[in-house]
PDB file with one MODEL, atoms N, CA, C and O in Angstrom:
MODEL        1
ATOM      1  N   UNK A   1     -12.030  -5.238 -11.334  1.00  0.00           N
ATOM      2  CA  UNK A   1     -11.798  -4.389 -10.180  1.00  0.00           C
ATOM      3  C   UNK A   1     -10.866  -5.114  -9.213  1.00  0.00           C
ATOM      4  O   UNK A   1     -10.989  -6.320  -8.998  1.00  0.00           O
ATOM      5  N   UNK A   2      -9.943  -4.367  -8.641  1.00  0.00           N
ATOM      6  CA  UNK A   2      -8.973  -4.890  -7.687  1.00  0.00           C
ATOM      7  C   UNK A   2      -9.082  -4.109  -6.389  1.00  0.00           C
ATOM      8  O   UNK A   2      -9.698  -3.044  -6.330  1.00  0.00           O
ATOM      9  N   UNK A   3      -8.472  -4.662  -5.352  1.00  0.00           N
ATOM     10  CA  UNK A   3      -8.436  -3.991  -4.057  1.00  0.00           C
ATOM     11  C   UNK A   3      -7.019  -4.084  -3.503  1.00  0.00           C
ATOM     12  O   UNK A   3      -6.385  -5.138  -3.553  1.00  0.00           O
ATOM     13  N   UNK A   4      -6.537  -2.968  -2.976  1.00  0.00           N
ATOM     14  CA  UNK A   4      -5.269  -2.948  -2.256  1.00  0.00           C
ATOM     15  C   UNK A   4      -5.596  -3.103  -0.780  1.00  0.00           C
ATOM     16  O   UNK A   4      -6.447  -2.392  -0.246  1.00  0.00           O
ATOM     17  N   UNK A   5      -4.924  -4.026  -0.132  1.00  0.00           N
ATOM     18  CA  UNK A   5      -5.064  -4.212   1.308  1.00  0.00           C
ATOM     19  C   UNK A   5      -3.685  -3.964   1.913  1.00  0.00           C
ATOM     20  O   UNK A   5      -2.718  -4.645   1.573  1.00  0.00           O
ATOM     21  N   UNK A   6      -3.603  -2.995   2.802  1.00  0.00           N
ATOM     22  CA  UNK A   6      -2.339  -2.570   3.391  1.00  0.00           C
ATOM     23  C   UNK A   6      -2.404  -2.741   4.899  1.00  0.00           C
ATOM     24  O   UNK A   6      -3.192  -2.078   5.574  1.00  0.00           O
ATOM     25  N   UNK A   7      -1.571  -3.635   5.425  1.00  0.00           N
ATOM     26  CA  UNK A   7      -1.488  -3.860   6.871  1.00  0.00           C
ATOM     27  C   UNK A   7      -0.489  -2.850   7.444  1.00  0.00           C
ATOM     28  O   UNK A   7       0.686  -3.156   7.647  1.00  0.00           O
ATOM     29  N   UNK A   8      -0.987  -1.651   7.695  1.00  0.00           N
ATOM     30  CA  UNK A   8      -0.113  -0.531   8.056  1.00  0.00           C
ATOM     31  C   UNK A   8       0.687  -0.780   9.337  1.00  0.00           C
ATOM     32  O   UNK A   8       1.810  -0.292   9.467  1.00  0.00           O
ATOM     33  N   UNK A   9       0.130  -1.523  10.266  1.00  0.00           N
ATOM     34  CA  UNK A   9       0.819  -1.776  11.531  1.00  0.00           C
ATOM     35  C   UNK A   9       2.100  -2.591  11.334  1.00  0.00           C
ATOM     36  O   UNK A   9       2.990  -2.557  12.183  1.00  0.00           O
ATOM     37  N   UNK A  10       2.197  -3.306  10.244  1.00  0.00           N
ATOM     38  CA  UNK A  10       3.392  -4.105   9.954  1.00  0.00           C
ATOM     39  C   UNK A  10       4.451  -3.327   9.179  1.00  0.00           C
ATOM     40  O   UNK A  10       5.574  -3.806   9.022  1.00  0.00           O
ATOM     41  N   UNK A  11       4.113  -2.150   8.698  1.00  0.00           N
ATOM     42  CA  UNK A  11       5.019  -1.343   7.881  1.00  0.00           C
ATOM     43  C   UNK A  11       6.244  -0.912   8.696  1.00  0.00           C
ATOM     44  O   UNK A  11       6.120  -0.454   9.832  1.00  0.00           O
ATOM     45  N   UNK A  12       7.419  -1.068   8.095  1.00  0.00           N
ATOM     46  CA  UNK A  12       8.659  -0.658   8.760  1.00  0.00           C
ATOM     47  C   UNK A  12       9.191   0.667   8.213  1.00  0.00           C
ATOM     48  O   UNK A  12      10.232   1.147   8.662  1.00  0.00           O
ATOM     49  N   UNK A  13       8.489   1.258   7.251  1.00  0.00           N
ATOM     50  CA  UNK A  13       8.857   2.576   6.739  1.00  0.00           C
ATOM     51  C   UNK A  13      10.055   2.598   5.824  1.00  0.00           C
ATOM     52  O   UNK A  13      10.775   3.597   5.795  1.00  0.00           O
ATOM     53  N   UNK A  14      10.301   1.536   5.074  1.00  0.00           N
ATOM     54  CA  UNK A  14      11.469   1.501   4.191  1.00  0.00           C
ATOM     55  C   UNK A  14      11.306   2.440   2.997  1.00  0.00           C
ATOM     56  O   UNK A  14      12.303   2.894   2.435  1.00  0.00           O
ATOM     57  N   UNK A  15      10.072   2.737   2.600  1.00  0.00           N
ATOM     58  CA  UNK A  15       9.814   3.681   1.517  1.00  0.00           C
ATOM     59  C   UNK A  15       9.845   3.098   0.111  1.00  0.00           C
ATOM     60  O   UNK A  15       9.674   3.828  -0.865  1.00  0.00           O
ATOM     61  N   UNK A  16      10.059   1.811  -0.001  1.00  0.00           N
ATOM     62  CA  UNK A  16      10.137   1.195  -1.329  1.00  0.00           C
ATOM     63  C   UNK A  16       8.842   1.373  -2.111  1.00  0.00           C
ATOM     64  O   UNK A  16       8.881   1.634  -3.314  1.00  0.00           O
ATOM     65  N   UNK A  17       7.712   1.237  -1.459  1.00  0.00           N
ATOM     66  CA  UNK A  17       6.425   1.377  -2.154  1.00  0.00           C
ATOM     67  C   UNK A  17       6.254   2.783  -2.719  1.00  0.00           C
ATOM     68  O   UNK A  17       5.766   2.944  -3.838  1.00  0.00           O
ATOM     69  N   UNK A  18       6.649   3.799  -1.960  1.00  0.00           N
ATOM     70  CA  UNK A  18       6.475   5.178  -2.422  1.00  0.00           C
ATOM     71  C   UNK A  18       7.416   5.518  -3.573  1.00  0.00           C
ATOM     72  O   UNK A  18       7.111   6.390  -4.386  1.00  0.00           O
ATOM     73  N   UNK A  19       8.547   4.843  -3.646  1.00  0.00           N
ATOM     74  CA  UNK A  19       9.465   5.039  -4.764  1.00  0.00           C
ATOM     75  C   UNK A  19       8.981   4.267  -5.986  1.00  0.00           C
ATOM     76  O   UNK A  19       9.050   4.760  -7.112  1.00  0.00           O
ATOM     77  N   UNK A  20       8.489   3.044  -5.753  1.00  0.00           N
ATOM     78  CA  UNK A  20       8.034   2.164  -6.825  1.00  0.00           C
ATOM     79  C   UNK A  20       6.716   2.633  -7.438  1.00  0.00           C
ATOM     80  O   UNK A  20       6.509   2.504  -8.644  1.00  0.00           O
ATOM     81  N   UNK A  21       5.834   3.173  -6.614  1.00  0.00           N
ATOM     82  CA  UNK A  21       4.476   3.515  -7.071  1.00  0.00           C
ATOM     83  C   UNK A  21       4.011   4.831  -6.424  1.00  0.00           C
ATOM     84  O   UNK A  21       3.070   4.830  -5.631  1.00  0.00           O
ATOM     85  N   UNK A  22       4.662   5.945  -6.758  1.00  0.00           N
ATOM     86  CA  UNK A  22       4.367   7.214  -6.083  1.00  0.00           C
ATOM     87  C   UNK A  22       2.968   7.772  -6.339  1.00  0.00           C
ATOM     88  O   UNK A  22       2.521   8.651  -5.603  1.00  0.00           O
ATOM     89  N   UNK A  23       2.277   7.291  -7.351  1.00  0.00           N
ATOM     90  CA  UNK A  23       0.926   7.791  -7.596  1.00  0.00           C
ATOM     91  C   UNK A  23      -0.089   7.218  -6.595  1.00  0.00           C
ATOM     92  O   UNK A  23      -1.212   7.715  -6.504  1.00  0.00           O
ATOM     93  N   UNK A  24       0.300   6.175  -5.843  1.00  0.00           N
ATOM     94  CA  UNK A  24      -0.590   5.567  -4.848  1.00  0.00           C
ATOM     95  C   UNK A  24      -0.015   5.603  -3.440  1.00  0.00           C
ATOM     96  O   UNK A  24      -0.767   5.542  -2.467  1.00  0.00           O
ATOM     97  N   UNK A  25       1.301   5.700  -3.315  1.00  0.00           N
ATOM     98  CA  UNK A  25       1.958   5.571  -2.010  1.00  0.00           C
ATOM     99  C   UNK A  25       2.803   6.794  -1.696  1.00  0.00           C
ATOM    100  O   UNK A  25       3.457   7.353  -2.576  1.00  0.00           O
ATOM    101  N   UNK A  26       2.783   7.204  -0.435  1.00  0.00           N
ATOM    102  CA  UNK A  26       3.645   8.280   0.053  1.00  0.00           C
ATOM    103  C   UNK A  26       4.033   7.942   1.485  1.00  0.00           C
ATOM    104  O   UNK A  26       3.445   7.055   2.104  1.00  0.00           O
ATOM    105  N   UNK A  27       5.006   8.640   1.995  1.00  0.00           N
ATOM    106  CA  UNK A  27       5.431   8.405   3.369  1.00  0.00           C
ATOM    107  C   UNK A  27       4.672   9.351   4.294  1.00  0.00           C
ATOM    108  O   UNK A  27       4.569  10.550   4.035  1.00  0.00           O
ATOM    109  N   UNK A  28       4.146   8.790   5.372  1.00  0.00           N
ATOM    110  CA  UNK A  28       3.393   9.578   6.338  1.00  0.00           C
ATOM    111  C   UNK A  28       4.302  10.292   7.316  1.00  0.00           C
ATOM    112  O   UNK A  28       5.504  10.031   7.363  1.00  0.00           O
ATOM    113  N   UNK A  29       3.730  11.187   8.093  1.00  0.00           N
ATOM    114  CA  UNK A  29       4.486  11.953   9.089  1.00  0.00           C
ATOM    115  C   UNK A  29       5.081  11.063  10.172  1.00  0.00           C
ATOM    116  O   UNK A  29       6.050  11.448  10.826  1.00  0.00           O
ATOM    117  N   UNK A  30       4.509   9.871  10.367  1.00  0.00           N
ATOM    118  CA  UNK A  30       5.004   8.954  11.382  1.00  0.00           C
ATOM    119  C   UNK A  30       6.109   8.024  10.864  1.00  0.00           C
ATOM    120  O   UNK A  30       6.576   7.144  11.586  1.00  0.00           O
ATOM    121  N   UNK A  31       6.524   8.229   9.600  1.00  0.00           N
ATOM    122  CA  UNK A  31       7.603   7.423   9.039  1.00  0.00           C
ATOM    123  C   UNK A  31       7.150   6.140   8.374  1.00  0.00           C
ATOM    124  O   UNK A  31       7.969   5.397   7.833  1.00  0.00           O
ATOM    125  N   UNK A  32       5.854   5.872   8.409  1.00  0.00           N
ATOM    126  CA  UNK A  32       5.307   4.686   7.745  1.00  0.00           C
ATOM    127  C   UNK A  32       4.671   5.087   6.420  1.00  0.00           C
ATOM    128  O   UNK A  32       4.346   6.252   6.193  1.00  0.00           O
ATOM    129  N   UNK A  33       4.504   4.095   5.555  1.00  0.00           N
ATOM    130  CA  UNK A  33       3.872   4.353   4.266  1.00  0.00           C
ATOM    131  C   UNK A  33       2.403   4.726   4.455  1.00  0.00           C
ATOM    132  O   UNK A  33       1.773   4.389   5.458  1.00  0.00           O
ATOM    133  N   UNK A  34       1.887   5.433   3.458  1.00  0.00           N
ATOM    134  CA  UNK A  34       0.489   5.849   3.473  1.00  0.00           C
ATOM    135  C   UNK A  34      -0.085   5.577   2.089  1.00  0.00           C
ATOM    136  O   UNK A  34       0.474   6.016   1.083  1.00  0.00           O
ATOM    137  N   UNK A  35      -1.203   4.851   2.037  1.00  0.00           N
ATOM    138  CA  UNK A  35      -1.912   4.577   0.794  1.00  0.00           C
ATOM    139  C   UNK A  35      -2.846   5.746   0.523  1.00  0.00           C
ATOM    140  O   UNK A  35      -3.794   5.969   1.276  1.00  0.00           O
ATOM    141  N   UNK A  36      -2.590   6.489  -0.539  1.00  0.00           N
ATOM    142  CA  UNK A  36      -3.423   7.652  -0.829  1.00  0.00           C
ATOM    143  C   UNK A  36      -4.851   7.209  -1.126  1.00  0.00           C
ATOM    144  O   UNK A  36      -5.077   6.206  -1.803  1.00  0.00           O
ATOM    145  N   UNK A  37      -5.793   7.963  -0.616  1.00  0.00           N
ATOM    146  CA  UNK A  37      -7.224   7.706  -0.780  1.00  0.00           C
ATOM    147  C   UNK A  37      -7.661   6.363  -0.191  1.00  0.00           C
ATOM    148  O   UNK A  37      -8.711   5.834  -0.555  1.00  0.00           O
ATOM    149  N   UNK A  38      -6.859   5.819   0.708  1.00  0.00           N
ATOM    150  CA  UNK A  38      -7.217   4.571   1.362  1.00  0.00           C
ATOM    151  C   UNK A  38      -8.144   4.816   2.543  1.00  0.00           C
ATOM    152  O   UNK A  38      -8.142   5.895   3.136  1.00  0.00           O
ATOM    153  N   UNK A  39      -8.930   3.809   2.873  1.00  0.00           N
ATOM    154  CA  UNK A  39      -9.847   3.885   4.000  1.00  0.00           C
ATOM    155  C   UNK A  39      -9.355   2.920   5.072  1.00  0.00           C
ATOM    156  O   UNK A  39      -9.217   1.723   4.822  1.00  0.00           O
ATOM    157  N   UNK A  40      -9.091   3.448   6.270  1.00  0.00           N
ATOM    158  CA  UNK A  40      -8.538   2.629   7.347  1.00  0.00           C
ATOM    159  C   UNK A  40      -9.643   2.067   8.236  1.00  0.00           C
ATOM    160  O   UNK A  40     -10.606   2.754   8.577  1.00  0.00           O
ATOM    161  N   UNK A  41      -9.475   0.801   8.598  1.00  0.00           N
ATOM    162  CA  UNK A  41     -10.392   0.145   9.522  1.00  0.00           C
ATOM    163  C   UNK A  41      -9.583  -0.815  10.375  1.00  0.00           C
ATOM    164  O   UNK A  41      -9.132  -1.853   9.890  1.00  0.00           O
ATOM    165  N   UNK A  42      -9.399  -0.476  11.638  1.00  0.00           N
ATOM    166  CA  UNK A  42      -8.681  -1.327  12.595  1.00  0.00           C
ATOM    167  C   UNK A  42      -7.263  -1.663  12.132  1.00  0.00           C
ATOM    168  O   UNK A  42      -6.840  -2.817  12.201  1.00  0.00           O
ATOM    169  N   UNK A  43      -6.540  -0.661  11.665  1.00  0.00           N
ATOM    170  CA  UNK A  43      -5.144  -0.858  11.284  1.00  0.00           C
ATOM    171  C   UNK A  43      -4.914  -1.390   9.888  1.00  0.00           C
ATOM    172  O   UNK A  43      -3.769  -1.516   9.453  1.00  0.00           O
ATOM    173  N   UNK A  44      -5.983  -1.705   9.178  1.00  0.00           N
ATOM    174  CA  UNK A  44      -5.879  -2.178   7.805  1.00  0.00           C
ATOM    175  C   UNK A  44      -6.460  -1.102   6.893  1.00  0.00           C
ATOM    176  O   UNK A  44      -7.577  -0.629   7.105  1.00  0.00           O
ATOM    177  N   UNK A  45      -5.686  -0.722   5.872  1.00  0.00           N
ATOM    178  CA  UNK A  45      -6.116   0.315   4.942  1.00  0.00           C
ATOM    179  C   UNK A  45      -6.464  -0.356   3.616  1.00  0.00           C
ATOM    180  O   UNK A  45      -5.708  -1.192   3.122  1.00  0.00           O
ATOM    181  N   UNK A  46      -7.608   0.009   3.043  1.00  0.00           N
ATOM    182  CA  UNK A  46      -8.047  -0.588   1.787  1.00  0.00           C
ATOM    183  C   UNK A  46      -8.413   0.492   0.782  1.00  0.00           C
ATOM    184  O   UNK A  46      -8.840   1.591   1.136  1.00  0.00           O
ATOM    185  N   UNK A  47      -8.230   0.137  -0.482  1.00  0.00           N
ATOM    186  CA  UNK A  47      -8.626   1.025  -1.571  1.00  0.00           C
ATOM    187  C   UNK A  47      -8.944   0.180  -2.792  1.00  0.00           C
ATOM    188  O   UNK A  47      -8.151  -0.679  -3.180  1.00  0.00           O
ATOM    189  N   UNK A  48     -10.094   0.418  -3.396  1.00  0.00           N
ATOM    190  CA  UNK A  48     -10.437  -0.268  -4.636  1.00  0.00           C
ATOM    191  C   UNK A  48      -9.817   0.493  -5.804  1.00  0.00           C
ATOM    192  O   UNK A  48      -9.788   1.724  -5.821  1.00  0.00           O
ATOM    193  N   UNK A  49      -9.320  -0.271  -6.783  1.00  0.00           N
ATOM    194  CA  UNK A  49      -8.673   0.313  -7.960  1.00  0.00           C
ATOM    195  C   UNK A  49      -9.159  -0.415  -9.205  1.00  0.00           C
ATOM    196  O   UNK A  49      -9.604  -1.561  -9.131  1.00  0.00           O
ATOM    197  N   UNK A  50      -9.072   0.248 -10.336  1.00  0.00           N
ATOM    198  CA  UNK A  50      -9.482  -0.358 -11.602  1.00  0.00           C
ATOM    199  C   UNK A  50      -8.459  -1.396 -12.067  1.00  0.00           C
ATOM    200  O   UNK A  50      -8.821  -2.507 -12.456  1.00  0.00           O
ATOM    201  N   UNK A  51      -7.179  -1.022 -12.022  1.00  0.00           N
ATOM    202  CA  UNK A  51      -6.103  -1.893 -12.489  1.00  0.00           C
ATOM    203  C   UNK A  51      -4.996  -1.935 -11.435  1.00  0.00           C
ATOM    204  O   UNK A  51      -4.845  -1.012 -10.635  1.00  0.00           O
ATOM    205  N   UNK A  52      -4.234  -3.014 -11.452  1.00  0.00           N
ATOM    206  CA  UNK A  52      -3.135  -3.153 -10.488  1.00  0.00           C
ATOM    207  C   UNK A  52      -2.112  -2.043 -10.631  1.00  0.00           C
ATOM    208  O   UNK A  52      -1.579  -1.545  -9.640  1.00  0.00           O
ATOM    209  N   UNK A  53      -1.838  -1.656 -11.884  1.00  0.00           N
ATOM    210  CA  UNK A  53      -0.856  -0.612 -12.148  1.00  0.00           C
ATOM    211  C   UNK A  53       0.464  -0.984 -11.470  1.00  0.00           C
ATOM    212  O   UNK A  53       0.869  -2.145 -11.515  1.00  0.00           O
ATOM    213  N   UNK A  54       1.124  -0.040 -10.858  1.00  0.00           N
ATOM    214  CA  UNK A  54       2.411  -0.291 -10.212  1.00  0.00           C
ATOM    215  C   UNK A  54       2.258  -0.888  -8.813  1.00  0.00           C
ATOM    216  O   UNK A  54       3.260  -1.164  -8.153  1.00  0.00           O
ATOM    217  N   UNK A  55       1.035  -1.090  -8.355  1.00  0.00           N
ATOM    218  CA  UNK A  55       0.813  -1.613  -7.007  1.00  0.00           C
ATOM    219  C   UNK A  55       1.304  -3.044  -6.832  1.00  0.00           C
ATOM    220  O   UNK A  55       1.720  -3.422  -5.737  1.00  0.00           O
ATOM    221  N   UNK A  56       1.264  -3.840  -7.887  1.00  0.00           N
ATOM    222  CA  UNK A  56       1.800  -5.204  -7.776  1.00  0.00           C
ATOM    223  C   UNK A  56       3.308  -5.154  -7.560  1.00  0.00           C
ATOM    224  O   UNK A  56       3.856  -5.979  -6.828  1.00  0.00           O
ATOM    225  N   UNK A  57       3.987  -4.188  -8.194  1.00  0.00           N
ATOM    226  CA  UNK A  57       5.426  -4.017  -7.964  1.00  0.00           C
ATOM    227  C   UNK A  57       5.698  -3.543  -6.539  1.00  0.00           C
ATOM    228  O   UNK A  57       6.654  -3.988  -5.903  1.00  0.00           O
ATOM    229  N   UNK A  58       4.863  -2.650  -6.045  1.00  0.00           N
ATOM    230  CA  UNK A  58       5.018  -2.170  -4.670  1.00  0.00           C
ATOM    231  C   UNK A  58       4.833  -3.316  -3.681  1.00  0.00           C
ATOM    232  O   UNK A  58       5.577  -3.430  -2.707  1.00  0.00           O
ATOM    233  N   UNK A  59       3.842  -4.161  -3.935  1.00  0.00           N
ATOM    234  CA  UNK A  59       3.593  -5.309  -3.052  1.00  0.00           C
ATOM    235  C   UNK A  59       4.768  -6.280  -3.073  1.00  0.00           C
ATOM    236  O   UNK A  59       5.193  -6.768  -2.025  1.00  0.00           O
ATOM    237  N   UNK A  60       5.288  -6.558  -4.252  1.00  0.00           N
ATOM    238  CA  UNK A  60       6.394  -7.501  -4.377  1.00  0.00           C
ATOM    239  C   UNK A  60       7.686  -6.960  -3.774  1.00  0.00           C
ATOM    240  O   UNK A  60       8.514  -7.729  -3.287  1.00  0.00           O
ATOM    241  N   UNK A  61       7.859  -5.643  -3.806  1.00  0.00           N
ATOM    242  CA  UNK A  61       9.098  -5.057  -3.292  1.00  0.00           C
ATOM    243  C   UNK A  61       9.079  -4.809  -1.784  1.00  0.00           C
ATOM    244  O   UNK A  61      10.118  -4.502  -1.199  1.00  0.00           O
ATOM    245  N   UNK A  62       7.921  -4.937  -1.153  1.00  0.00           N
ATOM    246  CA  UNK A  62       7.806  -4.691   0.286  1.00  0.00           C
ATOM    247  C   UNK A  62       8.526  -5.788   1.073  1.00  0.00           C
ATOM    248  O   UNK A  62       8.176  -6.961   0.950  1.00  0.00           O
ATOM    249  N   UNK A  63       9.526  -5.423   1.880  1.00  0.00           N
ATOM    250  CA  UNK A  63      10.292  -6.444   2.596  1.00  0.00           C
ATOM    251  C   UNK A  63       9.512  -7.172   3.690  1.00  0.00           C
ATOM    252  O   UNK A  63       9.901  -8.269   4.092  1.00  0.00           O
ATOM    253  N   UNK A  64       8.423  -6.586   4.175  1.00  0.00           N
ATOM    254  CA  UNK A  64       7.628  -7.247   5.211  1.00  0.00           C
ATOM    255  C   UNK A  64       6.277  -7.758   4.688  1.00  0.00           C
ATOM    256  O   UNK A  64       5.445  -8.242   5.455  1.00  0.00           O
ATOM    257  N   UNK A  65       6.077  -7.640   3.372  1.00  0.00           N
ATOM    258  CA  UNK A  65       4.893  -8.182   2.714  1.00  0.00           C
ATOM    259  C   UNK A  65       3.584  -7.740   3.365  1.00  0.00           C
ATOM    260  O   UNK A  65       2.711  -8.558   3.654  1.00  0.00           O
ATOM    261  N   UNK A  66       3.464  -6.416   3.591  1.00  0.00           N
ATOM    262  CA  UNK A  66       2.251  -5.907   4.214  1.00  0.00           C
ATOM    263  C   UNK A  66       1.293  -5.261   3.208  1.00  0.00           C
ATOM    264  O   UNK A  66       0.270  -4.694   3.591  1.00  0.00           O
ATOM    265  N   UNK A  67       1.639  -5.352   1.902  1.00  0.00           N
ATOM    266  CA  UNK A  67       0.787  -4.836   0.849  1.00  0.00           C
ATOM    267  C   UNK A  67       0.279  -6.019   0.037  1.00  0.00           C
ATOM    268  O   UNK A  67       1.057  -6.878  -0.378  1.00  0.00           O
ATOM    269  N   UNK A  68      -1.033  -6.057  -0.185  1.00  0.00           N
ATOM    270  CA  UNK A  68      -1.637  -7.148  -0.942  1.00  0.00           C
ATOM    271  C   UNK A  68      -2.578  -6.561  -1.988  1.00  0.00           C
ATOM    272  O   UNK A  68      -3.340  -5.639  -1.695  1.00  0.00           O
ATOM    273  N   UNK A  69      -2.527  -7.092  -3.205  1.00  0.00           N
ATOM    274  CA  UNK A  69      -3.449  -6.680  -4.261  1.00  0.00           C
ATOM    275  C   UNK A  69      -4.288  -7.914  -4.601  1.00  0.00           C
ATOM    276  O   UNK A  69      -3.757  -8.952  -4.995  1.00  0.00           O
ATOM    277  N   UNK A  70      -5.613  -7.781  -4.440  1.00  0.00           N
ATOM    278  CA  UNK A  70      -6.511  -8.913  -4.642  1.00  0.00           C
ATOM    279  C   UNK A  70      -7.664  -8.521  -5.576  1.00  0.00           C
ATOM    280  O   UNK A  70      -7.898  -7.342  -5.842  1.00  0.00           O
ATOM    281  N   UNK A  71      -8.360  -9.522  -6.053  1.00  0.00           N
ATOM    282  CA  UNK A  71      -9.580  -9.273  -6.817  1.00  0.00           C
ATOM    283  C   UNK A  71     -10.702  -8.914  -5.842  1.00  0.00           C
ATOM    284  O   UNK A  71     -10.734  -9.396  -4.710  1.00  0.00           O
ATOM    285  N   UNK A  72     -11.617  -8.062  -6.299  1.00  0.00           N
ATOM    286  CA  UNK A  72     -12.753  -7.679  -5.465  1.00  0.00           C
ATOM    287  C   UNK A  72     -13.815  -8.760  -5.566  1.00  0.00           C
ATOM    288  O   UNK A  72     -14.869  -8.649  -4.941  1.00  0.00           O
TER     289      UNK A  72
ENDMDL
END
């Protein structure tokens, strides 16, 4: 089991994550990325996932490094 940790407040809205991994990421109405099915707590959005899938590519492509994929 893995967990995506997204520091949404650091997002600059470049959209790379949503292009790289559209099944998990989309652009929000405010111009920042949005982690689908993520749970937000104090500006940090988290979601548990079975496999990293394309999320590791999204994390690596983020220019401000606000996406992290970790073990649970």
